[in-house]
C-alpha positions in Angstrom: 161.3 138.3 116.1 158.1 140.2 117.0 157.0 140.4 113.3 157.9 136.7 112.9 155.7 135.8 115.9 152.8 137.7 114.4 153.2 136.1 111.0 153.5 132.5 112.1 149.9 132.1 113.2 148.7 133.7 109.9 150.9 131.3 108.0 149.7 128.3 110.0 146.1 129.4 109.4 146.7 129.8 105.7 148.3 126.4 105.5 145.4 124.8 107.4 142.9 126.4 105.1 144.8 125.3 102.0 145.0 121.7 103.3 141.3 121.8 104.2 140.1 123.1 100.8 142.8 121.7 98.5 143.5 118.3 100.0 141.2 117.2 102.8 137.9 117.6 101.1 139.1 115.5 98.1 139.7 112.4 100.3 138.1 109.2 99.1 137.8 106.6 101.9 137.1 103.0 101.2 133.5 102.2 102.0 132.0 98.6 102.4 128.3 98.7 101.7 126.2 96.0 103.4 124.7 93.6 100.8 121.0 93.8 101.6 118.4 94.7 98.9 115.8 95.6 101.5 117.8 98.5 102.9 118.6 102.1 101.9 122.1 103.5 102.7 123.0 107.0 103.6 123.7 109.0 100.4 126.3 111.1 102.0 128.4 111.7 105.2 126.9 114.2 107.6 124.4 115.1 110.3 120.7 114.1 110.0 118.8 117.4 110.2 115.2 116.2 109.6 113.2 113.0 109.3 109.7 113.9 108.2 106.6 111.9 107.2 105.2 112.7 103.8 101.4 112.8 103.4 99.6 113.7 100.3 102.8 114.9 98.7 103.4 117.4 101.5 105.5 117.7 104.6 105.6 120.2 107.5 108.8 121.9 108.7 109.2 122.6 112.4 107.2 125.7 113.2 106.0 126.1 109.5 102.5 127.5 109.2 102.0 125.9 105.8 102.9 122.5 104.3 105.8 122.2 101.9 105.5 120.5 98.5 107.8 117.4 98.3 107.9 117.8 94.5 109.4 121.3 95.0 111.8 120.2 97.6 113.0 117.2 95.6 113.0 118.9 92.2 111.0 116.0 90.7 107.3 116.2 90.0 107.1 112.4 90.1 108.1 112.3 93.8 106.2 109.8 95.9 103.1 111.3 97.5 103.5 109.1 100.7 106.6 108.2 102.5 109.5 109.8 104.3 111.8 112.8 103.7 115.3 112.7 105.3 117.8 115.6 105.2 121.6 115.1 105.7 123.8 118.2 106.0 127.3 117.6 104.4 129.6 120.1 106.2 133.1 121.3 105.3 134.8 118.5 107.3 132.7 115.7 105.9 133.7 113.5 102.9 132.4 115.4 99.8 131.3 112.4 97.7 127.7 111.4 97.5 126.7 107.8 97.0 123.9 105.7 95.6 121.6 104.7 98.5 120.2 101.7 96.6 120.7 99.5 93.6 118.6 99.7 90.4 118.0 101.6 87.2 118.0 105.4 87.3 114.6 106.3 85.9 114.9 110.1 86.1 117.4 112.8 86.6 116.6 116.5 86.8 118.5 119.7 87.4 116.9 122.9 88.7 118.8 126.1 88.6 118.4 129.2 90.7 118.7 132.9 89.9 119.9 133.7 93.4 121.2 131.0 95.8 120.6 131.7 99.4 122.7 130.5 102.4 121.3 127.3 103.8 122.5 128.2 107.3 122.1 131.1 109.6 125.1 131.9 111.9 123.3 130.0 114.8 122.5 127.0 112.6 126.1 126.9 111.4 127.4 126.9 114.9 125.0 124.2 116.0 126.0 121.9 113.1 129.7 122.4 113.6 129.3 121.4 117.2 127.3 118.3 116.3 123.9 119.6 117.1 121.1 119.4 114.5 119.5 122.5 113.0 116.1 122.5 111.1 117.0 123.2 107.5 113.7 122.1 106.0 111.9 125.4 105.8 114.7 127.8 105.0 114.7 129.8 101.8 117.9 128.1 100.6 116.4 124.6 101.0 113.4 125.6 99.0 114.9 127.9 96.3 118.6 126.9 95.8 120.0 125.1 92.8 119.5 121.4 93.0 120.2 118.1 91.2 118.0 115.1 91.6 118.0 111.5 90.5 115.5 108.7 91.0 116.3 105.0 91.4 113.8 102.2 90.9 114.1 99.5 93.5 112.0 96.4 94.2 110.3 98.3 97.0 109.6 101.6 95.2 111.4 104.6 93.8 114.1 106.2 96.0 115.0 109.8 95.2 118.2 111.7 96.1 118.4 115.5 95.7 121.6 117.5 96.1 120.9 121.1 97.3 123.4 123.9 96.9 124.8 125.4 100.2 124.4 129.0 99.0 127.1 129.8 96.4 125.9 127.4 93.8 125.8 123.6 93.7 129.4 123.1 92.3 128.7 119.4 91.9 130.0 116.8 89.5 127.4 114.2 88.9 128.4 110.7 87.8 124.8 109.4 87.3 122.8 109.7 84.1 119.2 108.7 83.3 119.1 105.1 82.1 122.1 104.0 84.1 121.9 100.9 86.3 123.6 101.7 89.6 124.7 99.7 92.7 124.2 100.8 96.3 127.4 102.4 97.7 128.9 103.5 94.4 129.6 107.2 94.0 126.9 109.3 92.5 128.5 112.8 92.7 131.1 115.1 94.2 130.0 118.3 95.9 132.9 120.7 96.1 131.3 122.9 98.7 129.1 120.3 100.5 125.4 121.2 101.0 122.2 119.5 101.9 121.4 115.9 100.6 117.7 115.1 100.7 116.5 111.5 100.5 113.0 110.6 99.7 111.8 107.1 100.6 108.5 105.6 99.6 106.1 104.4 102.3 107.4 100.8 101.9 110.5 101.9 103.9 110.8 102.7 107.5 113.5 105.2 108.6 116.3 103.7 110.7 117.9 107.0 111.9 116.8 110.0 113.8 117.6 113.7 114.0 121.0 114.5 115.4 122.7 111.2 114.3 125.8 111.3 112.2 125.8 108.9 109.2 128.5 107.6 106.9 127.6 107.5 103.2 127.4 104.1 101.6 127.6 102.4 105.0 124.9 103.6 107.5 121.5 102.0 106.9 118.9 104.8 107.0 115.9 103.0 105.7 114.6 99.4 105.7 111.7 97.8 103.7 108.9 96.5 105.8 
């Protein structure tokens, strides 16, 4: 009985881990996108970690001594020089699908590999995010150097870019979007097996509708609105 009592918690933990990784992260909830061409929807479920103004193609992270290149962050040299940069952290308990934030033709896709993916989160940042508190991920080495996949959508109000950034062990993403496709807001764009950071770049014609620390639902939460 003593041995059985010791093994039961281990068996329960193993079953929970199997369910989390083998079943729960593959769930596909029904989403009902609002029909409004002047809005941009959240590209993923998760916690908003940064909302930054882009000026001259650059943005400052909290406490960063030097500006960061938006082209490097997004993975696309055509990234808008003025606008807004939003970061949504997709954690292990979030839905692992990414969604198109807007409707229109996909004018560009680009994949950037990495020789050595770095963890996006320190132990403190991971604990903060799991407890629902934001952590600044903008200036970490992982955000700047990890593998990423980006696509750009042409909308009536300018080009909207989504970049999927690997969490540390590789991107492990299945992308459903190809250059030349015409997509609809709220449709699935990719599946990220391990989650990661989803970066959204909005042109200056949009105004952010969310702030740091908010939780958003992909394909449902309005995160930007055209002025």
